[in-house]
Structure formats: C-alpha cells, structure tokens
N, C-alpha and C positions, 0 to 999 in steps of 0.2 A: 054271236059276237064276231066282229070282223077281225082279220089278222092284224090290221093296223092298231085296233083298240087293244087286242091282246098283247101286241108288242109294247104299246105304250104302258100298259099296266105292269108288264114284265120289267120294264126299265125302272118304273117307280118302285116296285117291290125290291128289286135287287139293290138299288141305291140306298135303301133304308138299312141294309146290312151294316153299313159303316156308321150308322147311328146306334144300332143295337150292340155291335161288338164293343165299342169303348164303354158303353153302359154296363154290359155284362162284366167286363174286366174290372171296372171301377167299383161296382157294387160288391163283386166277389172279393176284391182287395179289402174293402171296408169291413165286410162281414168277418173275414178271417182275422184281420187286424184287431177288431174288437174282441174276437174270441180269444186270441193269444195274449192280449194285454189286459183283459178283464174290464174293458169299457162297458158302459151301461147298455143294456138291451131292453130298456124301457120302451113303451109304445111311442112316446114322443121322440126319443132319440132315434129310433128306427125310422119313424116318419120323416124326420129332418134329413137323415142320411139318404133315404130313398129319393126325396125331392131334390135335395141339393146335389146329388150325384148326377142327375139328369143334366144339370147345367154344364159341367165340364165335358160331359159326353157329347152334348150338342156342339160345344166349341171344337172338340177333337174331330167331329164329323166334318165341320166346315174346313178344318185344316187338311184332313185326309182327302176330301173330294176336291180341294183346290189344286191338287197335284194331278195333272192330266195323264201322265205316263203311268201305266199300270205297274211296271216294275219299280219305278221310283216311289209310287204311292205305297206299295207293299213294304219297301225298305223303310220309308219314313214312318209308317204306322207301326211297324215292328220295333223300330228304335224307340219311339215314343212310349209304347206300351212297356218296353223293357225298362226305360227310365222311371216310369210310374211304379213298377214293381220294386225297383231298386229303392225308391223313396220310402215306400212302406217298410221295406226290410231294414233300411238304415234306422228309421225311427223305432222299429221294433227292437233292434239290438241296443240302441241307446236306452230304451226303456228297460230292457233286461239288465243292463249294466248299472244305470243310474237311478232307476225307479221313478223317473219323471219324464215327461215328453219335452224334447228340446225344441223351442221355437227357432225361427230362422237366425236371429241374432246369436243365440247360444250355440247353434251348430257351427256357425262361421267363427265364433269367438274361440271355441274350444276344440273344434274338429281336428286340427293338426296335432294338438297336444294329446288328444285321446288316442290317435293312431300311433304316436310315438311312445307315450307313457304306459299305455294299456294293451300293448301288442299281445302279450301272453294271455290276458283275460279275454280279449276279443277273439283270439284264436280258439280258446276253450269254448266260448259261447257259440261261435260260428260252426265249429266242428263237433259240438255236442249232438246227441241224438235228436233233441228237440230242435236245435238250430238247423240241422240238415233237413229235417222234416219240413220246417217252416220255409226254408229256402226253396225246397222242391215244390211246395204248394204255391208259392208266388211265381216261380220261374218256369215250371213245366208248362202251364197254359201259354205263356209267351213263346216258349220254344216250339210248341205244337203249332201255334198260329204262324210263327215265322216259317215253319216247314211247309205248311199246306195252305196258308192264308191266301197265297197268290192264286189259288184255284177258285176262290170265291168270285163269281161273275159280278161285274158292276156295269150296269148299262151305261153307254156312252152316247152323248155327254150327260152329265148331271145338270139338270136344268136349274135356272135361277129360282123357280118357284119351289123346288125341292129344298134348296138351301135356305130360302126364306122360311119355309115351313119348319125346318129343323131349328133355325134360330128362334122362331116363334115358340116352339115346344120348350126350348131352354129358358126363354124369358118367362113363359107361363109357369113352368115348374119353379123357377126362382121366386116369382111373385107369390105363388101359393105357399111355398116354404117360408118366405119372409113374413107373410101375413100370419101364418100359424105360429111362428116364433114370437112375433110382436104381441099376439093375443095372450101369450103365456106370461104370467107375472114374474116368474123367475128366469126363464130362458131368454126373455126379451132383454133383461139387463145383461146377461152373460154374452149376448150377441152384440150389444151396443155399448152402453155406458160403463159396464163393469166387465168388459172383455178380458178374458184370461185364457191363455193358450191351453192350459191343462184342461179346463172345463170345456173349452171349445172342441177339443179332440173327443172328449168323453160324450158330449151331448150332440155335436153336429157332424162328427167324422173328421178324419185327418185331412182330407182334401179341402174341406170347408175351413178348417182351422188354419191351414196354410194360406188359403185365399184371404181370410180375415186378417191374418198376420201381415200379408203384403199390403192389403188395403190400409191397415193402420199405420204401416211404415210410410205410405205415400200421403194419405189424407186420413188422419186419426178419426175413427168412429167414436172413440171413447169420449164421454162428456168430461172434459178436463176443467170445467168451471168450478168455482168454489161456492159453497153454501155459507153465507155469512150468518152466523148464529148470534143471538143476543149474548152479550158478554159483559157481565158485571164483574169488575176486577175482584179477584180473590184477595181478601185482606192479608196483611203480613202474618206469618206464623210467629207466635210468641214463645219464647224460650224460657225454660225453667232455670237454665244455667247448669243443668246436670245432663250429661250425655246419656240418653236412654239406652237400654240394652235390648230392647225389642221394639221393632217398628211395625208390628202387625197393624193392619188397618182395623177400623172399628168393625165390630162383629155384625156384618150385614145379615148373617144367618139368623141372628136373634131378633131381627126386625128393626134394628137401629138404623139411623140414616147412614148412607154411604159417604165416602170421602167427597169433599167438594170437587166439582167438575169445572170445566171451562165456563159454565154458565151459572154456577152456584155463587151465592154471595155470603155464605157463612164462613166465618174464620175457622181455621184449623189451629187449635191452641193446645198447648200442653202446660197449663198453668199449675201452680202449686200454692197451697195456703201459706207456705213459708217464704214464697218468692214475692217480695214487695215490688220490685222493679223489673218485670220481665223484659227481655231483650226483644225488640221488634226488628225483624230482618227486612232487608231491602230486596227488591225483585232481581232476578237474574236476567238482566237486559243490558244491551250495549247502547251507546248513543247513536241510534239509527234515526236519522232525520226523515222519518216516513212521510211527514206532511209535505216536505219539499220534494221527496222522491215521487210522491203521488201526483203532485202538481206539475212536475216536469217530465213525466213519463206517459206512455200511452200503450194501448193494446194489452197483450197478455202480461207484460211486466207490471203495468199499472194495476191489473186485476190481482196479481200476486201480492203486490205491496199493500193493497187494500185488505186482502185476507190476513196478512201478517199483522196489520194494524188493529184488526178486530179481535185478536187473540189476547187472552190474559196470560201474563208470564207466570212462571213458578217463582218461588222465593228461596233465598238462602235459608239455611236451617242449621240445626245443631251439628250436622255432619260436614258442613261447608269447610273446606280447608283441612280436614282430618288427615289427608295424605300430602299436604303441601310440602314441596321440597323433596319428597321421597322418590326413589327409583320406580320404574314401571317395567314389568315383563308381561306382555300380553301374548297369550297363546290361543290360536284357533286350532282346536283339536279335532283332527279328522274322525268323523263318524262317532264322536264321543256321546255317551248318554249318561243319565243319572244313575242307571243300573250298574255302571262301572265302579261306582263309589261304594266300597265295602270295607269295614274295619279290619277284616282279616286278609282279604285278597289284595286290596289296594290301600294300605294303611296311610300312606302319605296323602293321596287324594282325599281320603276320608278326613284326615286331619285338617287339610286346607278348607274342605267344604263345611266343616262343623265348628272349627275354632276361629273362623273369621266372620264373614257375613254369610248368613245361611238363607239361600233363596229356595223356598220350598214349592213354588208354583211358577217355574221358569219354562220358556218356550224358545225354540230356534226354528222359525218358519222355514220350511224347505221350498225355496222359491226358484232357484236356478243352480242346483248342485253346489259344489264347493265354492265356486267363485261368487255365487249369490249369498252364501252364508258369510263369507269373508266381507263382502260389501256391506252387509247389515251390521256386522261387528265393528267395522272400521268407520263407516260413514253414518251409521244410525239411520239409514234410509232403506226403503224397499228397492230391490233391483227391478225397476219397472220395465227394463228392456232385457230381461233375462241375463244370459252370460255376457251380453255386450255392455251391460251397465258399467262394470268396472273399467272396461276399455275406454268408455266415454270420458272417464275422469282424467285421462292423460292430458287433455287440453282444457281442463276445468279448474276452477278455484277449489283447492283442497284444504284451505286453512282452517276449516271447521273441525278437523280431526285432532285428537289429543296428541298424536305424534308430532304434527306440525307445531302445535302450541308449546309442547315441551322442548322441541328443537329450538324454537324461538327464544326460549329461556336459557339456552346454552347447554342443554342435555346432549350427551353423545347418543346417537341413535343409529340403529341398523335393523333391517328386516332379514329373516332367514327362512329358507325352505329346503327340506332334504329330498325333494324330487326335482324334476327338470326346471331350470330357472326360466325357461321360455314358455312353460305351460300356462295357458290363459294370458299370455303376454305379461307375466309378472315382472319380467325384466324392464318393462316400460311402466306398468301401473304402480308397482311397489317402489320404484325409484322416484316416484312423484308424490310421496306421502310426507315429505319433510324430514326424512332421516338424514343425519349428517353424513353417514357413510353408506347410504344407498341400500342395495338389496343383493343378497348372496343366495344362490340356489345351486343345485347340482348342475355343473357345467360352467359356472363362473366363480368357482372357489370351494363350494361345499364338497366336491369330490375329494378334496384333501383330507376330509374328516370322516366321510361316510362311505361305507362299503357299497359297491354296486350290486344291488339285489332288489327283489320286489316283495313287499315294500321296503324302503330303507328305514334305518333305525333312528328313532327319536333320541334315544340315549346317546348314540354316537354324535348326533347333531349338537345336543346340549353340551356334552363334554368337550367337543371340538371347538365350539364357539365361545364358551364361557370366558376363556382368557382374553378374548378380544374386547371385553367391556367391563369386567368385574372390578378392575382397578381404576375405572373412571370415577371422578368425583360425583357425577350424576349421570345416569343412563336411562334410556328408554328403548327397549328392544321388542321386536315382534317375531313370533315364530308361527309358521304354518306347518303343522306336523303331517306325517303321512303313514306312520306305522299302523294306525287303526283302520286303514283302508282294506276293503274286501277284495277278492273273496277270501273266505276264512278256512279253506282246507289246508291241511299240512303240506300238500304237494304244490299248492299255488300261492301260499303266503309264508314268506320266510320268518316273519315275526310269530305267526301261529306255531310254526314248527319249532322255533327257538324256545318258546315258553310253554310248550304243550304239557310238559311234565308238571307244571305248577297248577294246571287246571284239570288234569286227567281225572281227579277224584270227584269233581263236581257232578251233582245229580241233574244234569241237563243234557240236551242233545249235543252231538258233535259240532254242528255249526255254531251253536251258542258258546260251547267251550272254545272253539276257534276264535270267536269274536273276543271273548275275555282274554285269551292268550295274546292276541295282537295288541290289545290295549294295555297289557302289562308292561309293554315297552314304554308307553307314556308314563305309567306309574314309576318305572325305573328312572326315566328321564327327569321327572319332576322331583323324585327323591334325590337324585344327584344335584339338581339345581338348588334345592332347599339346603342340602348339606353344605354345598359350597358357600352359600350366602351366610350360613351360621358360622362356618369356619372363618369366614372373612370378617365376621362381626357386623354384618349389614342387613341381617334378616329383618330387624325392626325398622329399617329404613327402606325396605323394598316391598312393593306391592306386586302380587302375582294375580293376574286375571285370566281365567280359562273359560272359554265358551266354545261350543261345538260349531261345526259348519252346517250339519244336517243330521238327520236320523241315520242309523246304520242300514242304508238301503240294500247293501249287498248280502244281507242275511237271507233274503227270500228271492226266489225267481218270480213268484206271483206277488205283485204288490197291490192288488185290488184291496180296497179297504174292506176289512172283515175277513180277508183271505191270507194275511201275512202270518203264517204258522210260527216261524221262528222268532219274528219280532214280537208276536203276542206272548211267546214263551219267555222271552227276555223281559218284557214289560210286566208280565203277570196279569194281563187283561186283553180283551179283544180290541183290535185297532179299528174302532168304529168310525172315526173321522180324522181329518187332518190335524186337528188340535191335539187329540190323543196321541197320534203318531209323532208329532213334533215336540212333545213335552221333553224337557231336558233339565239340566242343572247348571247354574252359573257358579263358578268358584271365584271369590274375591277375598283375598287373604293378605294380611301383612303381619309380620312377626309381632308387632306392637299390640295386636288385638288379642293375642292368646291369653293374656292375663285377665281379660275381661270376660263377662258372660257373652255367649254368642249373640250377635245382632241378627235377628230373624226378620226376613221380609216374606210375608205369606201371601201378599196380594199378587194377582197375575202380573208377571213381568216377562219381557222378552229381550232378545238381543238388540232390539231397537232402543231399549232403555239404557244400555250399557254406556254409550258415549256420554250422554248428558249427566249420568250418575258419576262417571269418572271425572268429568270436568268440574263438577261441584266438589267432589271429594279432594281433588288436587287444588282447589281454590283458584281455578283458571276462569277469568271473566268470559262469559259467553251469553248469548241471547237465547233463552229457552224457547222463544217463539219460532226459532229457525230449525227446531228439531222435532221430528214426529214422535219420538219417544219422550220419556219423562225422567227427571231425577227421582228415583224411587223413594227418596227421603223427604221430598218436597211437600207431601200431603196432597198432591194433585191426583186426579182421577186415573185409576189403573185401567188401561185398555191394551189387550194383546190382540193383534190382527195380522192378516197376511194378504198377499196379492190377490187371493180369491175372495176377499171381502168377508171371510169368516172372522169372528171376534169373540173375545171373552172378557168379562169384567167381574168385579166382585159379586155382581147380582145375577149373572148367568152367562149363557153361551148362545151365540147366533151362528147358524150355518147357512151360508148363501145358497148352497146346493138344494136345500129344502125350503129356505125362506122362513125357518122356524126359530123362535127364541125359546130356550129352556132355562127357567129360573134355577139358580144355584141350589135351592132347596125349597121346601114348601112353606118356609117361614119368612123368606125375603118379601119385602114390599116393593113392587115395581111402580115407580112414579108414572103418571100419565105422560105419554109421548116419549118415554125413555128409549125404547128401541129405535124409533125414528131419529131421535137426537144422536144416539151413538152411531147409527148407520151414516148419518151426515158427517159426523166427525171423522169416521174411518175413511169415507170417500174423500174428504178434504185432504187427509194425510197421504192417501195413495196418490192423489193428484199432485200434491206438493212434491212427493218423491220424483214424479215424472218431470215436473216443471224445473227442478234443480238441474237435471241433465239437459232438458230441451233448451233452456234459456240461460244456462250458466248463472243461475239466480244468485248464488252467494257472491259472485263477483259484482253483480249489479247492486246488491244491497249493503254489503259489509263496508264499513269505513276503513280506509287504508291504515289509519292510525291504530285501529284496534286489532287487526288481524294480519296485515301484510307489511 
C-alpha cells in the first residue's frame, strides 16, 4: 500500500469520528432517558430509536464538519452536545415533576410559570441523590469531550464525497426506520394519523418525538380529515312526566342492547302505562344555517361544516332546566381523586358526591398537566396542542363556555386561583372566559386573602373571596385550587404539615397520608363554602361542580404504568393503563337535590361531558353537535376517550398502545363493526378539538344572535 493511499484512508477514517461521536452521545442519551423515565424497551421501540438516532447524528456530522477551523469546530460541537444533554435533562425533570412528557407547546406555555411557582420542588428534584446522579450521567460525557475532544484528529479537508456519504447514511436509516414503522399496524398510526407526543417519546425516542412535534407544527402529519358515518337521526326521548332518580344505562352486561349511538335509530324512551300523553322533547340545536355555510365556504371550514351537518343531535330530557336560574360554583380541584371522598375523613365532599348526582365511572384524562385538565373542564375539548391549547383561546371565540352564557344572562362572574396569577398565562386566558369581574390570582389581589406558602390554602381562598359574590342576585364563579398539589412530604408541603395530625392514624404509607392531608384543605374549603351558602339561605339555589385536573402525579417518582407504587396503594389496584390511572369522580350537587334519592350515572363519563351536561341542566340553548362530549342525561352513547385514542364505552375498553379491545365482561354482545365505528367517532372528535383551535371554528359557525 502506498503512502498516498494510506494517507487517503487515514483521512477517511478520521473524518468518520464526527459521525460516530454524535451517534454515541444521542443513543446513550436515549438509552439513559428511557431507563430513568420507564419508557418501553420493547424490540420495536429499540429498533426505532436506533435507526432514527442515526438521522440527527448524520445531520450533526454535516454541521460539525462544515466548520473548517479545528478550535471553532470543537467549541461548536461541545456546545451542541451540551444543549442536547440539557434537553434530555429538562424533559427528565419535567417528567419527574409532572409525570407526563411536555411537548414543545407545553414547555413554552408553562416553562416560566414552572420556574417561578415550583422553585422549591425543582430544587429538591435537582439536588436529590437521583437528580445529581442523572445530571452527572448526562453531563460528564460532555465535559470529558469538551476537555479532550480537541485532541481527536480530523483529516483536512473533509471531502464532499464523505459528506454526501454521511447524508446518505442518514437518509437510508430514516427510510428503513420509516418503512419499519409504517409496516406496523399500531406504531404507524402513532407516527402519523394518531400522533401523540407521549406515545412518540415512548415508542420512537425523545429526539424523534421532538422532530415529529416540530414537523406537525409546520406541516401537520396527523390526518385531520373527518370520517362521515351513516347518521339516522335519534328519535326524541319520551318523558313520563316524573323525574327519575337513577339514570343508569341499560344493563349491557346482561346482553341487552346498548344505548342508541350516533348511528342507531332506536328511540330511547321511558314510557309508563299510566302516562297517556308522553312529552316529546326537541333536539339541542341552534339555528345553524349549515346548508348556506356549506355552499358559501371552502377548504377545511367546508369539511368541518359537512361533518357537523352529518351528526345527530342529542335531545332535551327530564333534566333540562333543572338548575335554571341557579348560581354556579365550578371548582377545578388540583390532583383530586375519587379516593379523597370518605364519609369519615372528608364528610362534606362525601355528602356532595352522594346526595347530589352520583357519577360512579368518571374520568379526567391527563393530557397536558393542570392547564390541560382545566381546558377540558371549561371548554369540553381535548387540549390538542398540549399546554398551548388554553393560550390559543385568548384570540378565539369562547362563547360556548357556560361562564360566558351565564354572564350573558346577567350573572356576576369571576375566576379565582390561589397560586401565581400569571402561571400558564391565566391572567390572559381566564380574563377571556366571559366573567364580568375577570380573574384574580396571587399577585393581582389574592395575596390579600392567602398566606404566601407552598402550596397555598384553598380554605383561605374560599373564605377570602366569598364576600365578593355571595350577596349578588345571581353569580357564576370559578376556582382553580392548589392545596392538593404535591409533593406530599411534611417538609415540602405546608398543607400536608398543617393537616398531618388528622391523617396520622391511617393505615397507609406516609406519601399517601401526605396526599390525604393536603386534600383535607379542600375538604375544609368546601365545608366553609356550603356552610356559608346554607347560612345565607341560598344552598338550594346554588350548584357546586367539582372536577379534578389530573391524577395525583406527585405521589410517585416512577410513573411507568404498572410501577406507580403509591398511586396503586391509593387506588387499591394496579395502574395497568391510562384509563385506570385517570379514573376520578365528578361532584355535581345542589342543595335542592338532597331531599331526593341520589341520581346515579353509572355509564362511562369524563370531563368532556361536563360542559354539555351543565348547559342542559341550566336550560341554556346550545348545539350538541358542536361538543365532543355529551349531556349524560340525553340517552346518547357513552364514550370516554383521550388524546392517545384510548377509549371506553359501556361495552368495553380499547387501548391504542396495544390495538386491543377488551369487552366489559363475557356477557356483552359486541355488534359487527363496533370497534371500527367507535374508533372512527373518537378520531373525529379528536380532530374536531384540533379544528376548533386551528380555524377558530366556533366563530365561523355560531350565529351572532345565539351566542354573541
């Protein structure tokens, strides 16, 4: 071999170092990240991570070798590798704190608030033993590279053919990975039509999830088209004239037919031999001139109009207007769960949950932390853009909310929060919900009532703000609480410390005791609220609605499904999937209901159903086709679902991560095509949630006379 040939090969070999180095770093980051966050280590996920990691490695090679100066190249490569490690660390600590991965929108929507509101918890996480170890694992390789990487020889110059070869390797790896994904019946959907950041991180790796997130922000991969299903109008419900005390759905477990769906044509009746002239109810629709809108619109708006026109509305029913003219107090309770409701420990919450409307199969999908849960409660839509969804409503039509509608009727209205008033930009979003007196949080008035501590007291917030509205003729107020927030140690949670003596006797672990103790502040706040309403003589004229924002993610450091030790202890069962994790309890109470038998709703219900149910109960005209949830008293088909396309109905449960449908029991009869039909309905509803934000659809479809 000649010296020239040897030199040529030496140059080729040395230049490949800058292709190998970023690959080693990225694959190492992905492996450690998956290890510390409990992501999947299945064969397919590892294959996808391996192949897709080559792609950014090739890109980094092209960037590094584009810098001719050795010193500058080393500085640039060191800085980029440092920023990569920082990205993985930030996402790791977000996951440790909030138990979900934050997409780009959510990071930018809540990042500033997290740093300001959770400084203490972040400090504890970062400087914990595990936190320091993880930081060292991610940063030490970068530090070593920065110190000695300049010694790595790189042949000069790097020729164009070597750069083309590196680009070719990246393209080939991408095509192989892409083909492998598309050939898989489940992962192909999660990569394209049913993209979800949580599953993308789990199955494809963080770097690929971020790439897909950016791609979807620029040019959406998600199939946002609508599947128009056959729609035979559901006949009107017939009323017996007697208010029922139980709204359980027909017993699907006994093999009886399920409730009528969007495509069923059987009437849902409650007739009685003694009732000669049953009342026939009218549909919950507004005067939307969809024919004209379809004929005068084009593009995506036209497609959405056609989809809405294809839907069957729900009907008014025996509960329509039950709460008409009453006051409304809506509470989104931080990290609240059904397990907080206990006749001895939380007697007021137990009273409200059992002497009003009893929801026994309720869910609060954990889609985007607290702001995602709030968005679901208030708008009845899924937060399709994570934590950025609520922010997008600032410049959108928000007249579909019950707060706006009650405000339009002359109700005094205000929103309250006992943490930072700017967190998640609530000073902008909550001031745009139709409240006559806007929004108050800590920093723009709440500090007058609430002690500065972590977390702040729900009791102090309720007691301080009650005089602001209780003497109004009619009021509609909203509370976002914070006392139930983790972590739940006595040294890190002022509410846990305050109420510890009341839970010390419980036969559970200290973290679960701490969780109960923190939520006793909500119990005390609601007790003070009910007591004040009764003393004022307006309890019978006031509705209290309490829904959580998400499951108590701060109980566990490990949030892998099946590995949540303390959450499993709290629930009394293994956390096998997201639907089990997100089960909860809705409280919907009015003093006037206490003299009646409890009204039980046993069909699957979620926070997406709260808004249309309240609109019906308050007798507010609305168009049921414009809401992805349902009025739970309408007799329409019950479907609970989330942004991951998991769903549950009376007949069974479908998990998109496995692609499997599990019947509710061995007695249910599953109609032909049932799973495919529900999957199509869920996909339409997810797409509609996205379309509302993308196209400000409510503004395009709602008549000014009806809503604005």
